[in-house]
N, CA, C and O of each residue as an XYZ file, in Angstrom:
424
protein
N       0.826     -1.200      0.000
C       0.000      0.000      0.000
C       0.864      1.256      0.000
O       0.510      2.254     -0.627
N       2.007      1.210      0.706
C       2.893      2.369      0.709
C       3.332      2.709     -0.713
O       3.367      3.884     -1.080
N       3.667      1.702     -1.518
C       4.070      1.928     -2.901
C       2.926      2.520     -3.720
O       3.156      3.360     -4.589
N       1.712      2.093     -3.452
C       0.559      2.672     -4.143
C       0.454      4.165     -3.816
O       0.333      4.996     -4.716
N       0.501      4.492     -2.551
C       0.290      5.878     -2.153
C       1.471      6.783     -2.472
O       1.301      8.000     -2.555
N       2.677      6.216     -2.656
C       3.787      7.083     -3.081
C       3.863      7.172     -4.607
O       4.724      7.866     -5.146
N       2.965      6.473     -5.299
C       2.863      6.586     -6.748
C       3.763      5.658     -7.536
O       3.831      5.777     -8.759
N       4.462      4.732     -6.878
C       5.355      3.838     -7.607
C       4.695      2.520     -8.024
O       5.297      1.735     -8.756
N       3.468      2.273     -7.567
C       2.735      1.053     -7.935
C       1.249      1.376     -7.936
O       0.743      2.022     -7.018
N       0.550      0.918     -8.983
C      -0.887      1.155     -9.045
C      -1.705     -0.113     -9.185
O      -2.928     -0.053     -9.317
N      -1.048     -1.251     -9.157
C      -1.765     -2.517     -9.152
C      -0.999     -3.482     -8.252
O       0.164     -3.261     -7.915
N      -1.671     -4.536     -7.882
C      -1.114     -5.470     -6.911
C      -1.169     -6.878     -7.471
O      -2.120     -7.245     -8.159
N      -0.169     -7.647     -7.180
C      -0.126     -9.049     -7.578
C      -0.141     -9.876     -6.305
O       0.894    -10.330     -5.818
N      -1.321    -10.055     -5.794
C      -1.503    -10.766     -4.531
C      -2.422    -11.959     -4.741
O      -3.335    -11.896     -5.564
N      -2.199    -13.022     -4.024
C      -3.167    -14.129     -4.082
C      -4.416    -13.707     -3.303
O      -4.363    -13.518     -2.088
N      -5.509    -13.566     -3.994
C      -6.753    -13.132     -3.363
C      -7.781    -14.253     -3.395
O      -7.891    -14.991     -4.373
N      -8.515    -14.360     -2.325
C      -9.646    -15.277     -2.284
C     -10.822    -14.482     -1.721
O     -11.007    -14.379     -0.509
N     -11.598    -13.932     -2.628
C     -12.734    -13.117     -2.236
C     -13.881    -14.039     -1.860
O     -14.275    -14.915     -2.630
N     -14.407    -13.825     -0.669
C     -15.568    -14.601     -0.245
C     -16.824    -13.929     -0.774
O     -16.892    -12.704     -0.877
N     -17.798    -14.727     -1.101
C     -19.056    -14.215     -1.626
C     -19.567    -15.132     -2.709
O     -19.020    -16.207     -2.958
N     -20.621    -14.685     -3.342
C     -21.231    -15.483     -4.404
C     -20.333    -15.489     -5.643
O     -19.385    -14.710     -5.746
N     -20.648    -16.369     -6.566
C     -19.908    -16.420     -7.827
C     -20.023    -15.079     -8.552
O     -19.070    -14.626     -9.186
N     -21.190    -14.448     -8.457
C     -21.384    -13.139     -9.090
C     -20.485    -12.089     -8.428
O     -19.846    -11.308     -9.133
N     -20.421    -12.052     -7.114
C     -19.567    -11.084     -6.419
C     -18.100    -11.283     -6.807
O     -17.368    -10.313     -7.005
N     -17.682    -12.530     -6.912
C     -16.302    -12.803     -7.328
C     -16.074    -12.359     -8.773
O     -15.002    -11.852     -9.102
N     -17.069    -12.544     -9.630
C     -16.945    -12.119    -11.032
C     -16.826    -10.595    -11.119
O     -16.047    -10.081    -11.922
N     -17.589     -9.876    -10.303
C     -17.484     -8.413    -10.292
C     -16.103     -8.001     -9.790
O     -15.491     -7.092    -10.351
N     -15.610     -8.648     -8.758
C     -14.259     -8.337     -8.261
C     -13.218     -8.598     -9.343
O     -12.290     -7.806     -9.507
N     -13.355     -9.683    -10.074
C     -12.414     -9.974    -11.165
C     -12.495     -8.913    -12.254
O     -11.472     -8.530    -12.821
N     -13.701     -8.435    -12.551
C     -13.869     -7.379    -13.550
C     -13.194     -6.092    -13.079
O     -12.565     -5.396    -13.877
N     -13.320     -5.770    -11.789
C     -12.655     -4.572    -11.264
C     -11.140     -4.720    -11.329
O     -10.435     -3.768    -11.661
N     -10.644     -5.898    -11.016
C      -9.196     -6.147    -11.067
C      -8.637     -6.017    -12.481
O      -7.450     -5.739    -12.652
N      -9.476     -6.216    -13.494
C      -9.035     -6.141    -14.886
C      -8.969     -4.712    -15.421
O      -8.444     -4.495    -16.513
N      -9.484     -3.739    -14.683
C      -9.464     -2.346    -15.143
C      -8.073     -1.767    -14.879
O      -7.641     -1.708    -13.728
N      -7.372     -1.340    -15.924
C      -6.024     -0.804    -15.725
C      -6.041      0.508    -14.927
O      -7.020      1.253    -14.981
N      -4.982      0.786    -14.203
C      -4.876      2.058    -13.492
C      -5.031      3.231    -14.465
O      -4.522      3.192    -15.585
N      -5.732      4.263    -14.025
C      -5.957      5.436    -14.864
C      -7.104      5.286    -15.829
O      -7.420      6.221    -16.565
N      -7.738      4.124    -15.841
C      -8.891      3.892    -16.700
C     -10.098      3.575    -15.832
O      -9.969      3.220    -14.661
N     -11.271      3.711    -16.430
C     -12.504      3.409    -15.710
C     -13.449      2.621    -16.603
O     -13.284      2.558    -17.821
N     -14.425      2.034    -15.970
C     -15.554      1.398    -16.647
C     -16.788      1.830    -15.888
O     -16.685      2.363    -14.783
N     -17.933      1.610    -16.459
C     -19.169      1.930    -15.762
C     -19.779      0.656    -15.195
O     -19.457     -0.457    -15.612
N     -20.671      0.858    -14.230
C     -21.434     -0.278    -13.702
C     -22.134     -0.987    -14.853
O     -22.202     -2.216    -14.886
N     -22.657     -0.199    -15.805
C     -23.346     -0.768    -16.962
C     -22.441     -1.601    -17.847
O     -22.861     -2.637    -18.362
N     -21.191     -1.159    -18.033
C     -20.226     -1.937    -18.829
C     -20.039     -3.327    -18.227
O     -20.102     -4.342    -18.920
N     -19.806     -3.339    -16.922
C     -19.583     -4.620    -16.236
C     -20.864     -5.443    -16.241
O     -20.824     -6.659    -16.428
N     -21.989     -4.789    -16.038
C     -23.276     -5.493    -16.050
C     -23.519     -6.173    -17.397
O     -23.978     -7.314    -17.450
N     -23.210     -5.470    -18.473
C     -23.379     -6.046    -19.810
C     -22.493     -7.280    -19.974
O     -22.938     -8.310    -20.480
N     -21.249     -7.168    -19.549
C     -20.318     -8.291    -19.686
C     -20.766     -9.505    -18.872
O     -20.621    -10.645    -19.313
N     -21.312     -9.250    -17.679
C     -21.701    -10.344    -16.783
C     -23.165    -10.742    -16.910
O     -23.626    -11.673    -16.252
N     -23.889    -10.023    -17.766
C     -25.315    -10.296    -18.005
C     -26.127    -10.242    -16.713
O     -26.911    -11.141    -16.409
N     -25.913     -9.159    -15.964
C     -26.660     -8.879    -14.735
C     -27.041     -7.404    -14.742
O     -26.444     -6.630    -15.490
N     -27.998     -6.996    -13.946
C     -28.371     -5.586    -13.888
C     -27.247     -4.729    -13.284
O     -26.488     -5.189    -12.430
N     -27.161     -3.487    -13.741
C     -26.141     -2.563    -13.239
C     -26.281     -2.352    -11.732
O     -25.280     -2.188    -11.034
N     -27.508     -2.355    -11.230
C     -27.710     -2.170     -9.790
C     -27.040     -3.307     -9.007
O     -26.458     -3.068     -7.949
N     -27.121     -4.524     -9.516
C     -26.476     -5.661     -8.848
C     -24.958     -5.493     -8.856
O     -24.286     -5.835     -7.883
N     -24.423     -4.969     -9.951
C     -22.983     -4.711    -10.024
C     -22.605     -3.660     -8.986
O     -21.597     -3.804     -8.294
N     -23.408     -2.607     -8.876
C     -23.156     -1.573     -7.882
C     -23.158     -2.124     -6.464
O     -22.330     -1.741     -5.638
N     -24.088     -3.020     -6.192
C     -24.142     -3.619     -4.856
C     -22.915     -4.488     -4.594
O     -22.375     -4.490     -3.488
N     -22.482     -5.220     -5.604
C     -21.280     -6.048     -5.441
C     -20.047     -5.163     -5.254
O     -19.171     -5.480     -4.449
N     -19.978     -4.066     -5.988
C     -18.858     -3.126     -5.798
C     -18.886     -2.562     -4.383
O     -17.843     -2.428     -3.744
N     -20.068     -2.235     -3.898
C     -20.210     -1.680     -2.559
C     -19.834     -2.665     -1.474
O     -19.509     -2.261     -0.358
N     -19.873     -3.952     -1.780
C     -19.502     -4.986     -0.811
C     -18.020     -5.351     -0.888
O     -17.562     -6.245     -0.177
N     -17.280     -4.670     -1.738
C     -15.851     -4.937     -1.912
C     -15.139     -4.833     -0.559
O     -15.145     -3.768      0.058
N     -14.531     -5.916     -0.099
C     -13.915     -5.894      1.227
C     -12.559     -5.185      1.287
O     -12.108     -4.810      2.369
N     -11.904     -4.997      0.134
C     -10.572     -4.389      0.150
C     -10.406     -3.372     -0.984
O      -9.701     -3.628     -1.961
N     -11.072     -2.202     -0.838
C     -10.910     -1.161     -1.851
C      -9.434     -0.776     -1.957
O      -8.675     -0.966     -1.007
N      -9.042     -0.259     -3.059
C      -7.679      0.035     -3.490
C      -7.052     -1.249     -4.032
O      -6.591     -1.254     -5.174
N      -7.015     -2.337     -3.260
C      -6.471     -3.605     -3.770
C      -7.376     -4.116     -4.895
O      -6.894     -4.445     -5.979
N      -8.674     -4.182     -4.641
C      -9.662     -4.454     -5.687
C     -10.247     -3.079     -6.008
O     -11.041     -2.548     -5.231
N      -9.858     -2.497     -7.155
C     -10.079     -1.078     -7.408
C     -11.510     -0.685     -7.800
O     -11.783     -0.350     -8.953
N     -12.400     -0.735     -6.831
C     -13.790     -0.352     -7.101
C     -13.911      1.132     -7.448
O     -14.909      1.547     -8.038
N     -12.912      1.931     -7.092
C     -12.951      3.353     -7.430
C     -12.882      3.574     -8.944
O     -13.212      4.660     -9.419
N     -12.466      2.579     -9.696
C     -12.385      2.694    -11.155
C     -13.713      2.407    -11.842
O     -13.796      2.436    -13.070
N     -14.746      2.133    -11.065
C     -16.076      1.868    -11.629
C     -16.966      3.075    -11.344
O     -17.152      3.475    -10.195
N     -17.512      3.645    -12.422
C     -18.312      4.859    -12.332
C     -19.750      4.595    -12.762
O     -20.042      3.630    -13.468
N     -20.631      5.472    -12.320
C     -22.013      5.440    -12.802
C     -22.020      6.004    -14.226
O     -21.064      6.658    -14.643
N     -23.076      5.755    -14.951
C     -23.175      6.233    -16.331
C     -23.157      7.754    -16.404
O     -22.700      8.327    -17.392
N     -23.654      8.406    -15.358
C     -23.755      9.869    -15.396
C     -23.089     10.537    -14.189
O     -23.498     11.626    -13.784
N     -22.088      9.906    -13.623
C     -21.420     10.495    -12.468
C     -20.482      9.506    -11.806
O     -20.119      8.480    -12.383
N     -20.102      9.833    -10.595
C     -19.128      9.018     -9.885
C     -19.657      7.689     -9.387
O     -18.944      6.686     -9.423
N     -20.888      7.665     -8.924
C     -21.389      6.482     -8.243
C     -20.890      6.503     -6.811
O     -20.461      7.547     -6.321
N     -20.940      5.382     -6.143
C     -20.541      5.312     -4.740
C     -19.115      4.837     -4.567
O     -18.366      4.685     -5.533
N     -18.753      4.604     -3.307
C     -17.422      4.085     -2.996
C     -17.520      3.226     -1.752
O     -18.100      3.642     -0.750
N     -16.954      2.029     -1.811
C     -17.094      1.081     -0.709
C     -16.150      1.338      0.446
O     -16.208      0.633      1.454
N     -15.289      2.323      0.328
C     -14.327      2.589      1.382
C     -14.934      3.113      2.665
O     -14.238      3.227      3.674
N     -16.222      3.435      2.647
C     -16.912      3.854      3.856
C     -16.625      5.279      4.289
O     -17.072      5.704      5.355
N     -15.885      6.023      3.478
C     -15.540      7.382      3.884
C     -15.992      8.427      2.877
O     -15.602      9.590      2.988
N     -16.783      8.055      1.923
C     -17.335      9.009      0.974
C     -16.638      9.013     -0.371
O     -15.527      8.507     -0.527
N     -17.326      9.598     -1.335
C     -16.804      9.611     -2.704
C     -15.615     10.542     -2.870
O     -14.935     10.488     -3.895
N     -15.348     11.391     -1.892
C     -14.162     12.248     -1.986
C     -12.900     11.395     -2.120
O     -11.966     11.760     -2.833
N     -12.885     10.275     -1.438
C     -11.736      9.362     -1.534
C     -11.672      8.752     -2.933
O     -10.586      8.581     -3.487
N     -12.827      8.426     -3.502
C     -12.866      7.889     -4.863
C     -12.254      8.907     -5.824
O     -11.447      8.545     -6.681
N     -12.630     10.166     -5.685
C     -12.082     11.223     -6.533
C     -10.572     11.308     -6.348
O      -9.832     11.401     -7.327
N     -10.110     11.278     -5.100
C      -8.673     11.361     -4.836
C      -7.930     10.194     -5.484
O      -6.884     10.390     -6.104
N      -8.469      8.977     -5.341
C      -7.818      7.800     -5.912
C      -7.744      7.894     -7.433
O      -6.718      7.553     -8.021
N      -8.809      8.347     -8.069
C      -8.801      8.488     -9.526
C      -7.782      9.542     -9.964
O      -7.062      9.337    -10.941
N      -7.719     10.644     -9.264
C      -6.713     11.666     -9.581
C      -5.309     11.120     -9.361
O      -4.415     11.350    -10.176
N      -5.117     10.411     -8.283
C      -3.809      9.831     -7.967
C      -3.332      8.908     -9.083
O      -2.135      8.829     -9.358
N      -4.266      8.210     -9.727
C      -3.926      7.276    -10.800
C      -3.881      7.943    -12.186
O      -3.629      7.279    -13.191
N      -4.124      9.239    -12.229
C      -4.064      9.947    -13.504
C      -5.353      9.915    -14.290
O      -5.340     10.163    -15.496
N      -6.450      9.621    -13.653
C      -7.741      9.597    -14.350
C      -8.540     10.874    -14.093
O      -9.759     10.889    -14.267
N      -7.858     11.946    -13.681
C      -8.545     13.190    -13.318
C      -9.321     13.778    -14.488
O     -10.347     14.422    -14.272
N      -8.868     13.578    -15.708
C      -9.569     14.115    -16.866
C     -10.989     13.601    -16.967
O     -11.845     14.249    -17.569
N     -11.246     12.447    -16.387
C     -12.587     11.876    -16.421
C     -13.536     12.599    -15.477
O     -14.754     12.457    -15.589
N     -12.991     13.368    -14.556
C     -13.803     13.995    -13.512
C     -14.228     15.403    -13.887
O     -15.009     16.017    -13.161
N     -13.744     15.924    -14.983
C     -14.079     17.304    -15.368
C     -15.391     17.343    -16.108
O     -15.840     18.416    -16.512
């Protein structure tokens, strides 16, 4: 995490075992596939997984390890959407700026 916050690393290669349904694990895998500095929408992931966008949003909100599983890279179709970090979307904005995705926020 120190390397992430000092800007020298934006992804992690860790053995992860996410607990939850097969759908929740699929959403986590989709979030892990989003490169740093890029975003996708809940709808994009929903289309790929053939589930409603609201279900994707709920799975993102249940993400147990934000930053490691980058739920901040998933946006609503017309705005930021939520953030599972429990401290508000301001952190989501900071994380996106930190990764160089600030142009998406203008």
